[in-house]
N, CA, C and O atoms as a Maestro MAE file, in Angstrom:
{
 s_m_m2io_version
 :::
 2.0.0
}

f_m_ct {
 s_m_title
 :::
 protein
 m_atom[348] {
  # First column is atom index #
  i_m_mmod_type
  r_m_x_coord
  r_m_y_coord
  r_m_z_coord
  i_m_residue_number
  s_m_chain_name
  s_m_pdb_residue_name
  s_m_pdb_atom_name
  i_m_atomic_number
  :::
  1 25 4.759 -15.959 19.083 1 A "MET " " N  " 7
  2 3 3.788 -15.215 18.260 1 A "MET " " CA " 6
  3 2 3.783 -13.735 18.575 1 A "MET " " C  " 6
  4 15 3.791 -12.882 17.688 1 A "MET " " O  " 8
  5 25 3.769 -13.441 19.947 2 A "LYS " " N  " 7
  6 3 3.748 -12.050 20.290 2 A "LYS " " CA " 6
  7 2 4.959 -11.309 19.855 2 A "LYS " " C  " 6
  8 15 4.887 -10.127 19.521 2 A "LYS " " O  " 8
  9 25 6.161 -12.034 19.851 3 A "PHE " " N  " 7
  10 3 7.360 -11.443 19.415 3 A "PHE " " CA " 6
  11 2 7.232 -10.983 17.955 3 A "PHE " " C  " 6
  12 15 7.669 -9.889 17.597 3 A "PHE " " O  " 8
  13 25 6.649 -11.806 17.151 4 A "VAL " " N  " 7
  14 3 6.469 -11.509 15.693 4 A "VAL " " CA " 6
  15 2 5.619 -10.255 15.540 4 A "VAL " " C  " 6
  16 15 5.963 -9.384 14.741 4 A "VAL " " O  " 8
  17 25 4.541 -10.136 16.267 5 A "ILE " " N  " 7
  18 3 3.647 -9.020 16.215 5 A "ILE " " CA " 6
  19 2 4.350 -7.749 16.694 5 A "ILE " " C  " 6
  20 15 4.178 -6.699 16.075 5 A "ILE " " O  " 8
  21 25 5.135 -7.807 17.774 6 A "VAL " " N  " 7
  22 3 5.892 -6.709 18.237 6 A "VAL " " CA " 6
  23 2 6.951 -6.233 17.230 6 A "VAL " " C  " 6
  24 15 7.122 -5.034 17.006 6 A "VAL " " O  " 8
  25 25 7.644 -7.188 16.639 7 A "VAL " " N  " 7
  26 3 8.683 -6.806 15.623 7 A "VAL " " CA " 6
  27 2 8.004 -6.183 14.473 7 A "VAL " " C  " 6
  28 15 8.456 -5.144 13.993 7 A "VAL " " O  " 8
  29 25 6.869 -6.791 13.966 8 A "SER " " N  " 7
  30 3 6.218 -6.226 12.759 8 A "SER " " CA " 6
  31 2 5.754 -4.822 13.077 8 A "SER " " C  " 6
  32 15 5.936 -3.934 12.244 8 A "SER " " O  " 8
  33 25 5.173 -4.572 14.221 9 A "ALA " " N  " 7
  34 3 4.801 -3.240 14.589 9 A "ALA " " CA " 6
  35 2 5.930 -2.194 14.640 9 A "ALA " " C  " 6
  36 15 5.800 -1.044 14.220 9 A "ALA " " O  " 8
  37 25 7.038 -2.691 15.187 10 A "ALA " " N  " 7
  38 3 8.290 -1.834 15.211 10 A "ALA " " CA " 6
  39 2 8.770 -1.540 13.903 10 A "ALA " " C  " 6
  40 15 9.117 -0.387 13.648 10 A "ALA " " O  " 8
  41 25 8.840 -2.507 12.974 11 A "LEU " " N  " 7
  42 3 9.238 -2.225 11.611 11 A "LEU " " CA " 6
  43 2 8.362 -1.298 10.891 11 A "LEU " " C  " 6
  44 15 8.833 -0.419 10.169 11 A "LEU " " O  " 8
  45 25 7.021 -1.473 11.072 12 A "ALA " " N  " 7
  46 3 6.095 -0.574 10.390 12 A "ALA " " CA " 6
  47 2 6.293 0.867 10.875 12 A "ALA " " C  " 6
  48 15 6.240 1.791 10.063 12 A "ALA " " O  " 8
  49 25 6.518 1.081 12.167 13 A "SER " " N  " 7
  50 3 6.710 2.433 12.665 13 A "SER " " CA " 6
  51 2 8.013 3.017 12.137 13 A "SER " " C  " 6
  52 15 8.070 4.219 11.878 13 A "SER " " O  " 8
  53 25 9.039 2.234 11.971 14 A "VAL " " N  " 7
  54 3 10.323 2.731 11.453 14 A "VAL " " CA " 6
  55 2 10.093 3.053 9.979 14 A "VAL " " C  " 6
  56 15 10.606 4.078 9.533 14 A "VAL " " O  " 8
  57 25 9.402 2.306 9.225 15 A "ALA " " N  " 7
  58 3 9.134 2.584 7.795 15 A "ALA " " CA " 6
  59 2 8.348 3.897 7.687 15 A "ALA " " C  " 6
  60 15 8.644 4.717 6.819 15 A "ALA " " O  " 8
  61 25 7.342 4.109 8.565 16 A "ALA " " N  " 7
  62 3 6.568 5.316 8.505 16 A "ALA " " CA " 6
  63 2 7.444 6.563 8.868 16 A "ALA " " C  " 6
  64 15 7.388 7.611 8.225 16 A "ALA " " O  " 8
  65 25 8.216 6.376 9.893 17 A "ALA " " N  " 7
  66 3 9.129 7.514 10.305 17 A "ALA " " CA " 6
  67 2 10.136 7.814 9.244 17 A "ALA " " C  " 6
  68 15 10.450 8.986 9.038 17 A "ALA " " O  " 8
  69 25 10.696 6.780 8.514 18 A "SER " " N  " 7
  70 3 11.620 7.049 7.480 18 A "SER " " CA " 6
  71 2 11.035 7.813 6.324 18 A "SER " " C  " 6
  72 15 11.693 8.682 5.752 18 A "SER " " O  " 8
  73 25 9.737 7.483 5.952 19 A "LYS " " N  " 7
  74 3 9.119 8.204 4.899 19 A "LYS " " CA " 6
  75 2 8.846 9.666 5.298 19 A "LYS " " C  " 6
  76 15 9.004 10.577 4.485 19 A "LYS " " O  " 8
  77 25 8.451 9.867 6.512 20 A "GLU " " N  " 7
  78 3 8.290 11.277 7.003 20 A "GLU " " CA " 6
  79 2 9.536 12.023 7.049 20 A "GLU " " C  " 6
  80 15 9.558 13.217 6.749 20 A "GLU " " O  " 8
  81 25 10.634 11.350 7.427 21 A "MET " " N  " 7
  82 3 11.999 12.046 7.441 21 A "MET " " CA " 6
  83 2 12.412 12.424 5.994 21 A "MET " " C  " 6
  84 15 12.979 13.493 5.770 21 A "MET " " O  " 8
  85 25 12.130 11.564 5.052 22 A "LEU " " N  " 7
  86 3 12.459 11.902 3.660 22 A "LEU " " CA " 6
  87 2 11.670 13.067 3.192 22 A "LEU " " C  " 6
  88 15 12.208 13.896 2.458 22 A "LEU " " O  " 8
  89 25 10.381 13.198 3.578 23 A "GLU " " N  " 7
  90 3 9.595 14.351 3.155 23 A "GLU " " CA " 6
  91 2 10.183 15.637 3.739 23 A "GLU " " C  " 6
  92 15 10.130 16.693 3.108 23 A "GLU " " O  " 8
  93 25 10.729 15.544 4.915 24 A "ARG " " N  " 7
  94 3 11.335 16.719 5.516 24 A "ARG " " CA " 6
  95 2 12.795 16.889 5.286 24 A "ARG " " C  " 6
  96 15 13.470 17.682 5.941 24 A "ARG " " O  " 8
  97 25 13.285 16.105 4.311 25 A "ALA " " N  " 7
  98 3 14.763 16.046 3.991 25 A "ALA " " CA " 6
  99 2 15.303 17.466 3.693 25 A "ALA " " C  " 6
  100 15 14.662 18.280 3.028 25 A "ALA " " O  " 8
  101 25 16.429 17.693 4.187 26 A "LYS " " N  " 7
  102 3 17.109 18.938 3.917 26 A "LYS " " CA " 6
  103 2 17.485 19.003 2.421 26 A "LYS " " C  " 6
  104 15 17.580 17.981 1.743 26 A "LYS " " O  " 8
  105 25 17.695 20.232 1.936 27 A "CYS " " N  " 7
  106 3 18.002 20.400 0.502 27 A "CYS " " CA " 6
  107 2 19.131 21.371 0.429 27 A "CYS " " C  " 6
  108 15 19.556 21.906 1.454 27 A "CYS " " O  " 8
  109 25 19.644 21.622 -0.779 28 A "GLY " " N  " 7
  110 3 20.720 22.538 -0.981 28 A "GLY " " CA " 6
  111 2 20.302 23.666 -1.767 28 A "GLY " " C  " 6
  112 15 19.170 23.698 -2.249 28 A "GLY " " O  " 8
  113 25 21.217 24.688 -1.948 29 A "PRO " " N  " 7
  114 3 20.944 25.947 -2.672 29 A "PRO " " CA " 6
  115 2 20.567 25.644 -4.143 29 A "PRO " " C  " 6
  116 15 21.127 24.740 -4.763 29 A "PRO " " O  " 8
  117 25 19.624 26.409 -4.671 30 A "LEU " " N  " 7
  118 3 19.110 26.299 -5.993 30 A "LEU " " CA " 6
  119 2 18.613 24.910 -6.398 30 A "LEU " " C  " 6
  120 15 18.781 24.486 -7.541 30 A "LEU " " O  " 8
  121 25 18.002 24.214 -5.446 31 A "GLU " " N  " 7
  122 3 17.384 22.874 -5.718 31 A "GLU " " CA " 6
  123 2 15.861 23.161 -5.816 31 A "GLU " " C  " 6
  124 15 15.298 23.991 -5.103 31 A "GLU " " O  " 8
  125 25 15.275 22.446 -6.708 32 A "PHE " " N  " 7
  126 3 13.864 22.437 -6.989 32 A "PHE " " CA " 6
  127 2 13.365 21.019 -7.014 32 A "PHE " " C  " 6
  128 15 14.131 20.099 -7.301 32 A "PHE " " O  " 8
  129 25 12.067 20.814 -6.714 33 A "ARG " " N  " 7
  130 3 11.430 19.540 -6.899 33 A "ARG " " CA " 6
  131 2 9.955 19.684 -7.290 33 A "ARG " " C  " 6
  132 15 9.349 20.706 -6.964 33 A "ARG " " O  " 8
  133 25 9.409 18.793 -7.911 34 A "CYS " " N  " 7
  134 3 7.913 18.844 -8.251 34 A "CYS " " CA " 6
  135 2 7.152 17.857 -7.497 34 A "CYS " " C  " 6
  136 15 7.651 16.781 -7.167 34 A "CYS " " O  " 8
  137 25 5.850 18.224 -7.191 35 A "GLU " " N  " 7
  138 3 4.926 17.359 -6.499 35 A "GLU " " CA " 6
  139 2 3.832 17.095 -7.508 35 A "GLU " " C  " 6
  140 15 2.982 17.956 -7.737 35 A "GLU " " O  " 8
  141 25 3.834 15.904 -8.123 36 A "SER " " N  " 7
  142 3 2.962 15.622 -9.228 36 A "SER " " CA " 6
  143 2 1.480 15.576 -8.813 36 A "SER " " C  " 6
  144 15 0.628 15.891 -9.644 36 A "SER " " O  " 8
  145 25 1.126 15.196 -7.560 37 A "SER " " N  " 7
  146 3 -0.264 15.080 -7.275 37 A "SER " " CA " 6
  147 2 -0.944 16.441 -7.041 37 A "SER " " C  " 6
  148 15 -2.168 16.532 -7.138 37 A "SER " " O  " 8
  149 25 -0.187 17.481 -6.740 38 A "THR " " N  " 7
  150 3 -0.748 18.776 -6.511 38 A "THR " " CA " 6
  151 2 -0.309 19.825 -7.509 38 A "THR " " C  " 6
  152 15 -0.755 20.969 -7.425 38 A "THR " " O  " 8
  153 25 0.538 19.478 -8.440 39 A "ARG " " N  " 7
  154 3 1.098 20.404 -9.480 39 A "ARG " " CA " 6
  155 2 1.979 21.491 -8.871 39 A "ARG " " C  " 6
  156 15 2.369 22.433 -9.560 39 A "ARG " " O  " 8
  157 25 2.292 21.365 -7.584 40 A "HIS " " N  " 7
  158 3 3.159 22.405 -6.957 40 A "HIS " " CA " 6
  159 2 4.628 22.073 -7.294 40 A "HIS " " C  " 6
  160 15 5.003 20.926 -7.539 40 A "HIS " " O  " 8
  161 25 5.460 23.191 -7.288 41 A "TRP " " N  " 7
  162 3 6.875 22.976 -7.324 41 A "TRP " " CA " 6
  163 2 7.443 23.684 -6.033 41 A "TRP " " C  " 6
  164 15 6.912 24.677 -5.537 41 A "TRP " " O  " 8
  165 25 8.538 23.094 -5.557 42 A "TYR " " N  " 7
  166 3 9.110 23.558 -4.352 42 A "TYR " " CA " 6
  167 2 10.551 24.011 -4.651 42 A "TYR " " C  " 6
  168 15 11.177 23.509 -5.585 42 A "TYR " " O  " 8
  169 25 11.071 24.954 -3.862 43 A "MET " " N  " 7
  170 3 12.404 25.398 -3.927 43 A "MET " " CA " 6
  171 2 13.039 25.320 -2.517 43 A "MET " " C  " 6
  172 15 12.330 25.364 -1.512 43 A "MET " " O  " 8
  173 25 14.359 25.207 -2.458 44 A "CYS " " N  " 7
  174 3 14.975 25.111 -1.194 44 A "CYS " " CA " 6
  175 2 15.229 26.548 -0.666 44 A "CYS " " C  " 6
  176 15 15.764 27.413 -1.359 44 A "CYS " " O  " 8
  177 25 14.816 26.738 0.588 45 A "SER " " N  " 7
  178 3 15.012 28.036 1.274 45 A "SER " " CA " 6
  179 2 16.449 28.216 1.683 45 A "SER " " C  " 6
  180 15 17.292 27.335 1.518 45 A "SER " " O  " 8
  181 25 16.706 29.436 2.243 46 A "GLU " " N  " 7
  182 3 17.996 29.725 2.801 46 A "GLU " " CA " 6
  183 2 18.266 28.927 4.076 46 A "GLU " " C  " 6
  184 15 19.391 28.885 4.573 46 A "GLU " " O  " 8
  185 25 17.215 28.298 4.593 47 A "TYR " " N  " 7
  186 3 17.320 27.510 5.847 47 A "TYR " " CA " 6
  187 2 17.415 26.005 5.464 47 A "TYR " " C  " 6
  188 15 17.364 25.141 6.339 47 A "TYR " " O  " 8
  189 25 17.549 25.716 4.204 48 A "ASN " " N  " 7
  190 3 17.669 24.350 3.624 48 A "ASN " " CA " 6
  191 2 16.455 23.532 3.903 48 A "ASN " " C  " 6
  192 15 16.543 22.353 4.246 48 A "ASN " " O  " 8
  193 25 15.307 24.166 3.755 49 A "GLU " " N  " 7
  194 3 13.960 23.452 3.944 49 A "GLU " " CA " 6
  195 2 13.150 23.752 2.630 49 A "GLU " " C  " 6
  196 15 13.255 24.830 2.045 49 A "GLU " " O  " 8
  197 25 12.363 22.764 2.218 50 A "TRP " " N  " 7
  198 3 11.541 22.945 1.128 50 A "TRP " " CA " 6
  199 2 10.362 23.833 1.300 50 A "TRP " " C  " 6
  200 15 9.600 23.644 2.249 50 A "TRP " " O  " 8
  201 25 10.157 24.815 0.420 51 A "LEU " " N  " 7
  202 3 9.033 25.705 0.447 51 A "LEU " " CA " 6
  203 2 8.292 25.699 -0.845 51 A "LEU " " C  " 6
  204 15 8.914 25.600 -1.903 51 A "LEU " " O  " 8
  205 25 6.894 25.806 -0.811 52 A "ILE " " N  " 7
  206 3 6.158 25.879 -2.038 52 A "ILE " " CA " 6
  207 2 6.514 27.134 -2.727 52 A "ILE " " C  " 6
  208 15 6.455 28.224 -2.157 52 A "ILE " " O  " 8
  209 25 6.909 26.972 -4.035 53 A "ALA " " N  " 7
  210 3 7.281 28.167 -4.783 53 A "ALA " " CA " 6
  211 2 6.319 28.519 -5.915 53 A "ALA " " C  " 6
  212 15 6.344 29.641 -6.422 53 A "ALA " " O  " 8
  213 25 5.491 27.594 -6.306 54 A "GLY " " N  " 7
  214 3 4.517 27.904 -7.383 54 A "GLY " " CA " 6
  215 2 3.644 26.693 -7.649 54 A "GLY " " C  " 6
  216 15 3.819 25.622 -7.067 54 A "GLY " " O  " 8
  217 25 2.706 26.900 -8.544 55 A "ARG " " N  " 7
  218 3 1.755 25.813 -8.946 55 A "ARG " " CA " 6
  219 2 1.479 25.884 -10.433 55 A "ARG " " C  " 6
  220 15 1.291 26.980 -10.961 55 A "ARG " " O  " 8
  221 25 1.448 24.799 -11.102 56 A "CYS " " N  " 7
  222 3 1.169 24.735 -12.460 56 A "CYS " " CA " 6
  223 2 -0.341 24.856 -12.661 56 A "CYS " " C  " 6
  224 15 -1.091 24.385 -11.805 56 A "CYS " " O  " 8
  225 25 -0.827 25.465 -13.750 57 A "PRO " " N  " 7
  226 3 -2.245 25.615 -14.017 57 A "PRO " " CA " 6
  227 2 -2.895 24.216 -14.374 57 A "PRO " " C  " 6
  228 15 -2.202 23.238 -14.655 57 A "PRO " " O  " 8
  229 25 -4.247 24.195 -14.343 58 A "LEU " " N  " 7
  230 3 -4.881 22.905 -14.630 58 A "LEU " " CA " 6
  231 2 -4.541 22.493 -16.012 58 A "LEU " " C  " 6
  232 15 -4.357 23.324 -16.902 58 A "LEU " " O  " 8
  233 25 -4.453 21.175 -16.201 59 A "GLY " " N  " 7
  234 3 -4.058 20.636 -17.500 59 A "GLY " " CA " 6
  235 2 -2.618 20.543 -17.737 59 A "GLY " " C  " 6
  236 15 -2.173 20.115 -18.802 59 A "GLY " " O  " 8
  237 25 -1.843 20.952 -16.722 60 A "THR " " N  " 7
  238 3 -0.378 20.884 -16.884 60 A "THR " " CA " 6
  239 2 0.189 20.118 -15.711 60 A "THR " " C  " 6
  240 15 -0.483 19.883 -14.707 60 A "THR " " O  " 8
  241 25 1.422 19.743 -15.859 61 A "SER " " N  " 7
  242 3 2.164 19.076 -14.733 61 A "SER " " CA " 6
  243 2 3.561 19.662 -14.614 61 A "SER " " C  " 6
  244 15 4.120 20.180 -15.581 61 A "SER " " O  " 8
  245 25 4.106 19.570 -13.428 62 A "CYS " " N  " 7
  246 3 5.412 20.162 -13.185 62 A "CYS " " CA " 6
  247 2 6.510 19.185 -13.553 62 A "CYS " " C  " 6
  248 15 6.444 18.000 -13.227 62 A "CYS " " O  " 8
  249 25 7.487 19.681 -14.212 63 A "ARG " " N  " 7
  250 3 8.667 18.885 -14.567 63 A "ARG " " CA " 6
  251 2 9.953 19.735 -14.239 63 A "ARG " " C  " 6
  252 15 9.913 20.964 -14.183 63 A "ARG " " O  " 8
  253 25 11.045 19.033 -14.035 64 A "ILE " " N  " 7
  254 3 12.329 19.687 -13.801 64 A "ILE " " CA " 6
  255 2 13.155 19.566 -15.010 64 A "ILE " " C  " 6
  256 15 13.419 18.461 -15.484 64 A "ILE " " O  " 8
  257 25 13.576 20.677 -15.528 65 A "ASP " " N  " 7
  258 3 14.504 20.700 -16.761 65 A "ASP " " CA " 6
  259 2 15.833 20.038 -16.361 65 A "ASP " " C  " 6
  260 15 16.494 20.416 -15.393 65 A "ASP " " O  " 8
  261 25 16.169 19.053 -17.149 66 A "LYS " " N  " 7
  262 3 17.376 18.245 -16.918 66 A "LYS " " CA " 6
  263 2 18.674 19.034 -17.001 66 A "LYS " " C  " 6
  264 15 19.627 18.729 -16.284 66 A "LYS " " O  " 8
  265 25 18.725 20.021 -17.844 67 A "GLN " " N  " 7
  266 3 19.971 20.828 -18.016 67 A "GLN " " CA " 6
  267 2 20.056 21.949 -16.924 67 A "GLN " " C  " 6
  268 15 21.094 22.102 -16.279 67 A "GLN " " O  " 8
  269 25 19.004 22.692 -16.738 68 A "SER " " N  " 7
  270 3 19.020 23.800 -15.843 68 A "SER " " CA " 6
  271 2 18.702 23.510 -14.427 68 A "SER " " C  " 6
  272 15 19.157 24.193 -13.509 68 A "SER " " O  " 8
  273 25 17.862 22.421 -14.238 69 A "GLY " " N  " 7
  274 3 17.426 22.071 -12.906 69 A "GLY " " CA " 6
  275 2 16.236 22.876 -12.381 69 A "GLY " " C  " 6
  276 15 15.832 22.747 -11.225 69 A "GLY " " O  " 8
  277 25 15.674 23.732 -13.295 70 A "PHE " " N  " 7
  278 3 14.590 24.582 -12.946 70 A "PHE " " CA " 6
  279 2 13.263 23.973 -13.315 70 A "PHE " " C  " 6
  280 15 13.176 23.241 -14.301 70 A "PHE " " O  " 8
  281 25 12.196 24.261 -12.530 71 A "PRO " " N  " 7
  282 3 10.854 23.687 -12.840 71 A "PRO " " CA " 6
  283 2 10.197 24.428 -13.972 71 A "PRO " " C  " 6
  284 15 10.434 25.610 -14.221 71 A "PRO " " O  " 8
  285 25 9.321 23.638 -14.676 72 A "TYR " " N  " 7
  286 3 8.458 24.271 -15.699 72 A "TYR " " CA " 6
  287 2 7.145 23.450 -15.767 72 A "TYR " " C  " 6
  288 15 7.068 22.311 -15.307 72 A "TYR " " O  " 8
  289 25 6.150 24.075 -16.349 73 A "CYS " " N  " 7
  290 3 4.894 23.444 -16.461 73 A "CYS " " CA " 6
  291 2 4.668 22.936 -17.869 73 A "CYS " " C  " 6
  292 15 4.831 23.690 -18.829 73 A "CYS " " O  " 8
  293 25 4.305 21.700 -18.012 74 A "ARG " " N  " 7
  294 3 4.150 21.057 -19.353 74 A "ARG " " CA " 6
  295 2 2.718 20.527 -19.472 74 A "ARG " " C  " 6
  296 15 2.176 19.967 -18.519 74 A "ARG " " O  " 8
  297 25 2.117 20.708 -20.641 75 A "PRO " " N  " 7
  298 3 0.776 20.243 -20.889 75 A "PRO " " CA " 6
  299 2 0.783 18.674 -20.642 75 A "PRO " " C  " 6
  300 15 1.718 17.967 -21.018 75 A "PRO " " O  " 8
  301 25 -0.305 18.200 -20.000 76 A "MET " " N  " 7
  302 3 -0.394 16.824 -19.677 76 A "MET " " CA " 6
  303 2 -0.605 15.963 -20.862 76 A "MET " " C  " 6
  304 15 -0.132 14.826 -20.874 76 A "MET " " O  " 8
  305 25 -1.306 16.444 -21.892 77 A "HIS " " N  " 7
  306 3 -1.641 15.624 -23.033 77 A "HIS " " CA " 6
  307 2 -0.460 15.471 -24.022 77 A "HIS " " C  " 6
  308 15 -0.478 14.585 -24.877 77 A "HIS " " O  " 8
  309 25 0.509 16.294 -23.903 78 A "LYS " " N  " 7
  310 3 1.720 16.200 -24.813 78 A "LYS " " CA " 6
  311 2 2.648 15.077 -24.340 78 A "LYS " " C  " 6
  312 15 3.339 15.225 -23.333 78 A "LYS " " O  " 8
  313 25 2.661 13.996 -25.041 79 A "ALA " " N  " 7
  314 3 3.481 12.876 -24.665 79 A "ALA " " CA " 6
  315 2 4.464 12.471 -25.715 79 A "ALA " " C  " 6
  316 15 4.867 11.309 -25.767 79 A "ALA " " O  " 8
  317 25 4.872 13.409 -26.569 80 A "VAL " " N  " 7
  318 3 5.793 13.126 -27.595 80 A "VAL " " CA " 6
  319 2 7.137 13.869 -27.407 80 A "VAL " " C  " 6
  320 15 7.161 14.940 -26.801 80 A "VAL " " O  " 8
  321 25 8.230 13.323 -27.909 81 A "GLU " " N  " 7
  322 3 9.506 13.936 -27.767 81 A "GLU " " CA " 6
  323 2 9.655 15.011 -28.830 81 A "GLU " " C  " 6
  324 15 8.924 15.018 -29.820 81 A "GLU " " O  " 8
  325 25 10.614 15.931 -28.623 82 A "ASP " " N  " 7
  326 3 10.872 16.911 -29.616 82 A "ASP " " CA " 6
  327 2 11.321 16.230 -30.918 82 A "ASP " " C  " 6
  328 15 12.089 15.268 -30.912 82 A "ASP " " O  " 8
  329 25 10.814 16.765 -32.018 83 A "GLY " " N  " 7
  330 3 11.206 16.212 -33.314 83 A "GLY " " CA " 6
  331 2 10.232 15.126 -33.796 83 A "GLY " " C  " 6
  332 15 10.368 14.645 -34.921 83 A "GLY " " O  " 8
  333 25 9.240 14.726 -32.955 84 A "GLN " " N  " 7
  334 3 8.286 13.702 -33.347 84 A "GLN " " CA " 6
  335 2 6.942 14.385 -33.616 84 A "GLN " " C  " 6
  336 15 6.613 15.416 -33.031 84 A "GLN " " O  " 8
  337 25 6.195 13.779 -34.510 85 A "ASP " " N  " 7
  338 3 4.843 14.311 -34.831 85 A "ASP " " CA " 6
  339 2 3.872 14.010 -33.703 85 A "ASP " " C  " 6
  340 15 3.892 12.929 -33.114 85 A "ASP " " O  " 8
  341 25 3.017 14.994 -33.411 86 A "GLU " " N  " 7
  342 3 1.963 14.776 -32.436 86 A "GLU " " CA " 6
  343 2 0.801 13.947 -33.044 86 A "GLU " " C  " 6
  344 15 0.556 14.067 -34.244 86 A "GLU " " O  " 8
  345 25 0.129 13.171 -32.317 87 A "ILE " " N  " 7
  346 3 -0.992 12.326 -32.846 87 A "ILE " " CA " 6
  347 2 -2.245 13.033 -32.555 87 A "ILE " " C  " 6
  348 15 -3.322 12.542 -32.892 87 A "ILE " " O  " 8
  :::
 }
 m_bond[347] {
  # First column is bond index #
  i_m_from
  i_m_to
  i_m_order
  :::
  1 1 2 1
  2 2 3 1
  3 3 4 2
  4 3 5 1
  5 5 6 1
  6 6 7 1
  7 7 8 2
  8 7 9 1
  9 9 10 1
  10 10 11 1
  11 11 12 2
  12 11 13 1
  13 13 14 1
  14 14 15 1
  15 15 16 2
  16 15 17 1
  17 17 18 1
  18 18 19 1
  19 19 20 2
  20 19 21 1
  21 21 22 1
  22 22 23 1
  23 23 24 2
  24 23 25 1
  25 25 26 1
  26 26 27 1
  27 27 28 2
  28 27 29 1
  29 29 30 1
  30 30 31 1
  31 31 32 2
  32 31 33 1
  33 33 34 1
  34 34 35 1
  35 35 36 2
  36 35 37 1
  37 37 38 1
  38 38 39 1
  39 39 40 2
  40 39 41 1
  41 41 42 1
  42 42 43 1
  43 43 44 2
  44 43 45 1
  45 45 46 1
  46 46 47 1
  47 47 48 2
  48 47 49 1
  49 49 50 1
  50 50 51 1
  51 51 52 2
  52 51 53 1
  53 53 54 1
  54 54 55 1
  55 55 56 2
  56 55 57 1
  57 57 58 1
  58 58 59 1
  59 59 60 2
  60 59 61 1
  61 61 62 1
  62 62 63 1
  63 63 64 2
  64 63 65 1
  65 65 66 1
  66 66 67 1
  67 67 68 2
  68 67 69 1
  69 69 70 1
  70 70 71 1
  71 71 72 2
  72 71 73 1
  73 73 74 1
  74 74 75 1
  75 75 76 2
  76 75 77 1
  77 77 78 1
  78 78 79 1
  79 79 80 2
  80 79 81 1
  81 81 82 1
  82 82 83 1
  83 83 84 2
  84 83 85 1
  85 85 86 1
  86 86 87 1
  87 87 88 2
  88 87 89 1
  89 89 90 1
  90 90 91 1
  91 91 92 2
  92 91 93 1
  93 93 94 1
  94 94 95 1
  95 95 96 2
  96 95 97 1
  97 97 98 1
  98 98 99 1
  99 99 100 2
  100 99 101 1
  101 101 102 1
  102 102 103 1
  103 103 104 2
  104 103 105 1
  105 105 106 1
  106 106 107 1
  107 107 108 2
  108 107 109 1
  109 109 110 1
  110 110 111 1
  111 111 112 2
  112 111 113 1
  113 113 114 1
  114 114 115 1
  115 115 116 2
  116 115 117 1
  117 117 118 1
  118 118 119 1
  119 119 120 2
  120 119 121 1
  121 121 122 1
  122 122 123 1
  123 123 124 2
  124 123 125 1
  125 125 126 1
  126 126 127 1
  127 127 128 2
  128 127 129 1
  129 129 130 1
  130 130 131 1
  131 131 132 2
  132 131 133 1
  133 133 134 1
  134 134 135 1
  135 135 136 2
  136 135 137 1
  137 137 138 1
  138 138 139 1
  139 139 140 2
  140 139 141 1
  141 141 142 1
  142 142 143 1
  143 143 144 2
  144 143 145 1
  145 145 146 1
  146 146 147 1
  147 147 148 2
  148 147 149 1
  149 149 150 1
  150 150 151 1
  151 151 152 2
  152 151 153 1
  153 153 154 1
  154 154 155 1
  155 155 156 2
  156 155 157 1
  157 157 158 1
  158 158 159 1
  159 159 160 2
  160 159 161 1
  161 161 162 1
  162 162 163 1
  163 163 164 2
  164 163 165 1
  165 165 166 1
  166 166 167 1
  167 167 168 2
  168 167 169 1
  169 169 170 1
  170 170 171 1
  171 171 172 2
  172 171 173 1
  173 173 174 1
  174 174 175 1
  175 175 176 2
  176 175 177 1
  177 177 178 1
  178 178 179 1
  179 179 180 2
  180 179 181 1
  181 181 182 1
  182 182 183 1
  183 183 184 2
  184 183 185 1
  185 185 186 1
  186 186 187 1
  187 187 188 2
  188 187 189 1
  189 189 190 1
  190 190 191 1
  191 191 192 2
  192 191 193 1
  193 193 194 1
  194 194 195 1
  195 195 196 2
  196 195 197 1
  197 197 198 1
  198 198 199 1
  199 199 200 2
  200 199 201 1
  201 201 202 1
  202 202 203 1
  203 203 204 2
  204 203 205 1
  205 205 206 1
  206 206 207 1
  207 207 208 2
  208 207 209 1
  209 209 210 1
  210 210 211 1
  211 211 212 2
  212 211 213 1
  213 213 214 1
  214 214 215 1
  215 215 216 2
  216 215 217 1
  217 217 218 1
  218 218 219 1
  219 219 220 2
  220 219 221 1
  221 221 222 1
  222 222 223 1
  223 223 224 2
  224 223 225 1
  225 225 226 1
  226 226 227 1
  227 227 228 2
  228 227 229 1
  229 229 230 1
  230 230 231 1
  231 231 232 2
  232 231 233 1
  233 233 234 1
  234 234 235 1
  235 235 236 2
  236 235 237 1
  237 237 238 1
  238 238 239 1
  239 239 240 2
  240 239 241 1
  241 241 242 1
  242 242 243 1
  243 243 244 2
  244 243 245 1
  245 245 246 1
  246 246 247 1
  247 247 248 2
  248 247 249 1
  249 249 250 1
  250 250 251 1
  251 251 252 2
  252 251 253 1
  253 253 254 1
  254 254 255 1
  255 255 256 2
  256 255 257 1
  257 257 258 1
  258 258 259 1
  259 259 260 2
  260 259 261 1
  261 261 262 1
  262 262 263 1
  263 263 264 2
  264 263 265 1
  265 265 266 1
  266 266 267 1
  267 267 268 2
  268 267 269 1
  269 269 270 1
  270 270 271 1
  271 271 272 2
  272 271 273 1
  273 273 274 1
  274 274 275 1
  275 275 276 2
  276 275 277 1
  277 277 278 1
  278 278 279 1
  279 279 280 2
  280 279 281 1
  281 281 282 1
  282 282 283 1
  283 283 284 2
  284 283 285 1
  285 285 286 1
  286 286 287 1
  287 287 288 2
  288 287 289 1
  289 289 290 1
  290 290 291 1
  291 291 292 2
  292 291 293 1
  293 293 294 1
  294 294 295 1
  295 295 296 2
  296 295 297 1
  297 297 298 1
  298 298 299 1
  299 299 300 2
  300 299 301 1
  301 301 302 1
  302 302 303 1
  303 303 304 2
  304 303 305 1
  305 305 306 1
  306 306 307 1
  307 307 308 2
  308 307 309 1
  309 309 310 1
  310 310 311 1
  311 311 312 2
  312 311 313 1
  313 313 314 1
  314 314 315 1
  315 315 316 2
  316 315 317 1
  317 317 318 1
  318 318 319 1
  319 319 320 2
  320 319 321 1
  321 321 322 1
  322 322 323 1
  323 323 324 2
  324 323 325 1
  325 325 326 1
  326 326 327 1
  327 327 328 2
  328 327 329 1
  329 329 330 1
  330 330 331 1
  331 331 332 2
  332 331 333 1
  333 333 334 1
  334 334 335 1
  335 335 336 2
  336 335 337 1
  337 337 338 1
  338 338 339 1
  339 339 340 2
  340 339 341 1
  341 341 342 1
  342 342 343 1
  343 343 344 2
  344 343 345 1
  345 345 346 1
  346 346 347 1
  347 347 348 2
  :::
 }
}
């Protein structure tokens, strides 16, 4: 029983460390990412680390353009595709 508890605790600490390492993951030049919970967008620095580069205003959320790879702010209430009528 003690073995199961020790193994479970070890696996939990590895999972937590893996998540933390992903957050600190290195990045490449001209890479951007969005943080949906805070509306921030990040860009990769010359040291290959994520830095906060901007924040979308209230009522908007950050998205990454699929073609250019650059971040933009989009109204949260707009949930229609181009060419479709808004409700």
